[in-house]
C-alpha positions as CSV (number, residue, x, y, z in Angstrom):
1,M,-27.6,22.6,4.3
2,S,-24.4,24.1,3.0
3,Y,-24.1,27.8,2.6
4,P,-21.9,29.6,0.0
5,P,-19.0,31.8,0.9
6,L,-19.3,35.4,0.9
7,K,-19.8,36.8,-2.6
8,T,-16.2,38.0,-3.5
9,Q,-15.1,35.9,-6.4
10,G,-17.8,36.8,-8.9
11,I,-18.4,40.5,-7.9
12,A,-16.1,42.1,-10.5
13,K,-17.7,40.3,-13.4
14,A,-21.1,40.7,-12.1
15,K,-20.7,44.4,-12.1
16,T,-20.4,44.2,-16.0
17,F,-23.8,42.4,-16.3
18,D,-27.0,44.0,-17.7
19,Q,-29.7,44.8,-15.3
20,L,-31.6,41.4,-15.6
21,Q,-28.5,39.3,-15.3
22,Y,-27.3,41.4,-12.2
23,S,-30.7,41.1,-10.7
24,I,-30.8,37.3,-11.1
25,T,-27.3,36.5,-9.9
26,Q,-26.9,39.1,-7.2
27,N,-30.5,39.6,-6.0
28,A,-32.1,36.2,-6.5
29,G,-34.3,37.4,-9.4
30,T,-35.7,35.3,-12.1
31,E,-36.1,35.5,-15.8
32,R,-39.4,35.0,-17.6
33,P,-40.1,31.4,-18.5
34,F,-39.3,30.2,-22.1
35,T,-37.1,33.3,-22.7
36,G,-33.7,32.1,-21.6
37,T,-30.8,31.3,-23.9
38,Y,-30.3,27.8,-22.5
39,N,-33.8,26.6,-22.2
40,Q,-33.9,24.7,-25.6
41,H,-30.1,24.4,-25.9
42,H,-28.8,20.9,-26.7
43,D,-25.2,21.4,-27.4
44,T,-22.5,19.1,-25.9
45,G,-20.5,20.8,-23.2
46,D,-20.4,22.3,-19.7
47,Y,-22.6,24.9,-18.2
48,L,-20.6,27.4,-16.0
49,C,-21.5,30.0,-13.3
50,A,-21.8,33.3,-15.2
51,C,-20.1,35.1,-12.4
52,C,-17.0,33.0,-11.5
53,D,-16.8,30.4,-14.3
54,S,-17.1,27.4,-12.1
55,V,-18.4,24.3,-13.8
56,L,-21.9,23.6,-12.4
57,F,-23.7,21.1,-14.9
58,D,-23.1,19.3,-18.1
59,D,-25.1,18.4,-21.0
60,K,-25.6,14.8,-19.9
61,G,-27.7,16.0,-17.0
62,K,-29.8,18.5,-19.0
63,F,-33.4,17.6,-19.9
64,D,-36.6,19.4,-21.1
65,S,-38.9,19.6,-18.2
66,G,-41.3,21.9,-19.9
67,C,-41.0,24.5,-17.0
68,G,-39.5,27.1,-19.2
69,W,-36.1,27.2,-17.6
70,P,-33.0,25.0,-18.2
71,S,-33.4,21.8,-16.1
72,F,-30.7,19.4,-14.9
73,D,-31.1,16.2,-12.9
74,K,-27.6,16.4,-11.2
75,A,-24.8,18.9,-10.7
76,I,-21.3,18.2,-12.0
77,N,-20.3,17.1,-8.5
78,N,-21.5,17.4,-5.0
79,K,-19.4,20.5,-4.3
80,A,-20.6,22.6,-7.1
81,I,-23.9,23.8,-5.7
82,A,-24.9,25.3,-2.3
83,Y,-28.4,25.0,-0.9
84,R,-30.6,27.6,1.1
85,D,-34.1,27.6,2.3
86,D,-36.3,30.2,0.4
87,I,-39.6,31.2,1.9
88,S,-40.2,34.1,-0.5
89,H,-43.4,34.6,-2.6
90,G,-45.5,32.6,0.0
91,M,-43.8,29.3,-0.8
92,H,-41.1,27.0,0.7
93,R,-38.5,26.1,-1.8
94,T,-34.7,25.2,-1.9
95,E,-32.7,27.9,-3.6
96,I,-29.6,26.9,-5.4
97,L,-26.4,29.0,-5.5
98,C,-22.9,28.6,-6.9
99,A,-20.9,27.1,-4.2
100,Q,-17.8,29.1,-5.2
101,C,-19.1,32.6,-5.4
102,G,-22.7,32.4,-3.9
103,S,-24.5,33.7,-7.1
104,H,-28.2,32.7,-7.3
105,L,-28.9,30.1,-9.9
106,G,-32.4,29.1,-9.3
107,H,-34.2,26.3,-7.3
108,V,-34.1,22.5,-6.9
109,F,-37.3,20.4,-6.7
110,D,-37.8,16.7,-5.9
111,D,-40.0,16.1,-8.9
112,G,-37.3,15.2,-11.5
113,P,-38.1,12.4,-13.9
114,T,-34.7,10.5,-13.9
115,E,-33.3,8.2,-11.3
116,T,-31.9,11.1,-9.3
117,G,-35.5,12.4,-8.6
118,V,-34.4,16.0,-8.6
119,R,-34.9,18.9,-10.9
120,Y,-32.5,21.8,-10.8
121,C,-34.4,24.7,-12.4
122,V,-31.8,27.2,-13.4
123,N,-32.0,30.8,-14.9
124,S,-30.1,30.9,-18.2
125,A,-28.7,34.3,-17.2
126,S,-26.8,32.8,-14.2
127,L,-25.0,30.4,-16.8
128,D,-22.3,30.5,-19.4
129,F,-21.6,27.5,-21.7
130,I,-18.5,25.9,-23.0
131,R,-19.0,23.7,-26.1
132,Q,-17.1,20.4,-26.1
133,E,-16.3,18.8,-29.5
């Protein structure tokens, strides 16, 4: 398991977020399924941490898992995401965080349909997007 650094890099930006986005990124909240901006988003480009602008995922790894949140089968590289055990809500899951600033992104599961076998289930509110031409 790798742990993110102390949250310092994204704090100033997070203070400008609305209540939902702040709750998700800073307090491990979640958005309701099928409500996020990037759930049915299919543009070409990169998905960034909403707090510190680190590139986390790209459109090549995005797929529709039907779960109601943006899903990816791989991170942009092996240093983009940090992992932490999550035993909240009576379940054992693996939480994913931005490795640069520690902001909560969502969870990763080992039920992905591609060759990676994983599904990163990410809150749209924890992401920004930069379109590539």
